[in-house]
N, C-alpha and C positions, 0 to 999 in steps of 0.2 A: 528613948533609947533609938527609935526609930528615924528620929531628926539628925541624933547624931549620925547612925551609919549614912545618913542621904547628904548629910554633910560633906564626911570622907569620900562618897562616891563622886560627889561634886570636885573635889580637890583631887583625886586620885587619878578617873579617869575623864571627866567632862571638859575641866580646861585645856589637858592638853589633845581632845579633839577637835575643840572649839581654834587653839590655834593652830593645828594642821589642819583645819578646813580654809583658815583665814590663810594661811601660807598657800594653800592650791589655789584660792582665788586670786590672790596676787601678783602667781605665776602664770593663770589663765589670761589674767586683765593684761600683763606685758606680753604673752605670746600672740594672745586673740586681738583682744581691743584696740592696744597700742596700735601695731601695726594698719589694721581698719582705719583707723583717725589719723595716724601721721605715719606713712608707709617709709620708713629709717632706711632699708637698702636701696629704696628709688633713689630717694634724696641725697643721700651719700655718695652714690655712684653714677648721677645724673651730668655730671662736672668733667667726668676722667675722662673724655675725649675730648673736648670742645671747650674752647673760648671765648667771648664774644668782647673783642673790642670798641673803643669808642671815639669819635672825632670832637671836636667843637659842639657841645651843645646847645639846641636851638635853631642853627645855621642849616640842616643839613640838605635845603635845599640849595644851596650856594657851595656843596663841598666839590663841585667838579671844577668852579672857577677858583675854588681856594688852593686847588692842588697846580696849577699855573705856576705861583708864586714859589710852593713849597718843590717844585722840580727845577727853578732856577736856582734855588738855595742850594739844592745837592748838587746841583752841578759846579755852581760854583764852588760850593765845596771840595768835590772832587778834582777840580781843575787847578783851584789853588792851591791846593794840599802835596796832591802831584807837581806842579809847577815848582814850588819852595823845595821838593826831595830832590826833580833832575838837576835845578839849580845848584846846589850845594853838592851834587853827587860827581857833575860835570864842569864843576871848575877848582881848579887845585888851591886858588888862593882863599879858598873858604872850608878847606881843611883844616878847621879851627876849632875847640873845644864848644866855644858858641854855637855854631852852625851844627855840629852834629846834635846837640840839645835840638836844637830849633827843626832839625829832621825827625827826631823822634816824637817831636810834641806833633809835627805835620802828619806823622805816620799814624798816632795816638786818633788823629782827628778825622784820619781817611776811616778808620776802623770803627770808629763812633757814629760818622755818617753811615756808614754799609749796615748797621747794626739795627739802625731805626727806621734806614730807609723803605725795606720792602712793606712793611703791617702799612707806614703813614700812605703811601704809592696806592695801597691796596685799598685802603678806606678813601680816599679823597679821591681818587681818579677813579674807581671800578666799584662803589660802595660794597667793598668785601670785607663785613668786620668779623667774620671767623677765622680762630686759629687754633691749631693742634695744640695739647698738651706737650707733648714732647718739644713741638717747634717754637711754644712759648718760653718753656722754660730753656732754651738754646737760645734765645735771645736776650732774655732776662741775664744770662750767663753774661753773653759776649757786652752787654749795655755797662752792666757794672763793673767786669774787667776793663773796658775801656775807657770808664770814667777814672776807675782808680789810677792807671797807669797815665792818665793826662795830670791828675794833682802830684802825682810821684815824679812826672817829668817836670814840671813847674817849680817841683822843690830844689830837685838838680838845679836847675837852672837859676835860682833865686841862690845858691851853693856858689855856681859860676859865678856870678855879677860878684858877689861877698869876694869872693880869691882873685877873681881882676883887680878889683877895687883896692883888695887889703893888700893884697900880695901881689902885686903886677909884676915883679922882677921874678918872681918864681912861680908866674901862672902856668907855663908850659912844662916845667917839672914837674906841679902837684896836680896837674889833668892832663895826665898822657893819654894816647889811646887806648892802653891795655885798663886803665882806670876807667875811661867812657866807657868800652866796651861789659865793662863787670858792671857797671852802675847799669845798665840798659838790661844786663841779662839778671841783677837782683830787681828792677821794677818790673820784667816780665814775670819771674817766678814768684814776688808776693802777690802780682794781683791777679795770677790763676788760682796759685794755692789759696789765697783766703776764698775763693768765690768758686770752690770744686763743691764745697759740703751745701752751697745752699740750692742749687736747683736738686740734687740728690734730696734734702731734706724735706723740701716742697713736693719731691714725686711721691712720697711717701704717704702724703696725708689726703684723707679723705675730704672731697668737695661737694657741700651744700645748700649753699647759696643760689644766688639768680646766675652764676655763672658770666656774670657781666663786670667788665674792667673798667676804670674810669679813664684810662691813657691810651695813646694812640700806640702803645707797644708796653710789652710784659715788664713790669718791674718788681722787686722784693716785696715790698709792701703790698702793693696791690694784691700780688698773686695768694699773698698768706691770708687776708683779710676775706676772701671766699672760703676758707677753711674752717668746719663745722664742730672741729676739736681743739684743745688747749694748745693754742702757737707761742708759749711763754718761751721755750726752748728756741724757738727759729726767730724770735724778736728779739730777744738776749743776744742768738748769735750776731744778729744783721745788726744790731746797735753798735759790739762788739770790733763789727768791721768798720763800722762807720768810725768809729772813735778813733780805732787805733792805724786807720789811716787817713780820711778825710780830714778829721779834728785834729791828728799830730800832725799832718802836713802843715796844714793853715799853720800852727803856730810855732811850728819850726819856718817858715817863711816870713812872718811875723818876726821872730827873732833875728831873722838873717837881714832881712831890713833896718832893724834896730840897731844892729853891728855896723852895716853900711853906713847909717846914717851916722852913728857915731865916728866914723872915717872919715866921710865927707866934710863932716866940719871940721877937723881937724887939719885939714886943706888951708892954706895960706890965702890962696886966688882965687879970686871970685870965680874967674874964666876955669881954673879948674874942676871948684865945686859940680860948677855948670856943668863942665863936660865928664864929669861922674854921674850926675842923675839922670843925663841923658842919655847913658847907655842903659839905665833901667826901663826906662818910661814905656818901652813897648811890653818887656816883662809885665811890668804892672799892671798894663791894661790887659793881658791876659790874664793875670789872676785875676782881676776885677770882673772879666768876662765870664769865668769860671763860677768865681765861688757867690756872686752876688745875687743870681738866680737860684743857687742852691739854698742858703739861706734863705732867703723870701721863702722858698718853698716848703722850707722846713718849720720855718715861723707858722705860714699856713695850715699844716696839718695839725702841727702842735695846739696855736693859742686861736685860729680860725676858722671855728667848729660853723659860724653862721656865714663866712664866706661863700662865694656862688664856685660852683662847678667851672664854672667857664673861667674864672681867675687861676685854677688850679692848672688847668690844662696848657694855658697861657704861658705860665711860669715854667711849665716841664718844657712845651717846645723853645723858650728863650733861652734855658740850661743846656737843654743838648742840641740845639742848631745852630744856635749863634756863635760859641768860639769857632767850630770846625767853619764857618764862612768867615768871620771878620779876621780871625788870627794870622792869617796869610796878608789881609790886606793890612792891617797895623803894623807887620814885620817887615812887609814891604815899602810903607810909607817911611818907616823911621829908622831902618837897616841901610846905611847908604850901598854898602856893599853889593845886596841885592839887587836893590834899586836899579844900580848901574847894569847890574848884569842881567836885567831883563830888557833895560833900555837899552844894550845892544842887540839881545836878540829881537826884539821889534824890528832895530833898524836891518839889521839880516834878514829879517822875514820880509821886512818892505821891498829891498833892494834885491831880493830874489823873485820877489812878485812883479817888477818893475823889468828885469833879465828875461822872464816868459815873455812879458807882455809885448818887449823889444824886438824877440825872434817871431 
């Protein structure tokens, strides 16, 4: 009888008391012991003010020397693209759809160079790697926005070549100034609209890693990986933006050139086919300059787990620095009208210098 009452007491009173004590111990462990071992508030907040950028790893001793070619590249990019815009604006004979799109490409390259330049030069010239979170998010926004703009402009230029080759007689009536302005506005709205949520979403994340980024400028995947919470929403949104812009643009560019090739092959004379294809060479070079490094960088991030950090940084430099520098060179060499206009300017400049020296 006593044993029955003892068993009942154990079931009715002792077990609930034990469970309650266990819950108290668990809560005490979370509130006292865990912060002592792993100070969560400190770890989650110590990246909220500053990130640290990186240059090429392993060659920090020659950063000052590397700043010289970087400065030369930025000067070449700013001078070349500004010259393209000025030439197209000042010469009425170049007020045509193809050159308007070329001016858009030059303006986009200027924006991309201006977005990456401040932090890169501060790292290599001054050795200053710190960047405030707000400044980092602003740079991230502008870099990705101008990248999407460049992809969009390359797509419109492919459409321009398609219309010029497939429907040459209707070229001027299809690509009117109003439609060109509408395309430019659509490019700006699309690029800015898709990237406004990215820095806002990143701003709300707590960062609890080592605060060190792997590039010389802020990029969305690079900042996102420092977060100490689930970033699947951010990652999914970033993937959606990439697929709906860069991925879609690349597919449409390939389709446009498929239609161009079909039209060119239908031209009877060999000279006519070569002339038509020659008008596309500079655009094809610009597309390859933009997309090839980007595809290589994506492949390394996805499959090259053992790839050295230096290779990733170098490919990133090629992707963001090379097109703004080489696009003006390619279009100046391959576009006769721009080349002639630049030669005229150089002759006028030399003539003016001689006149000054003569006086």
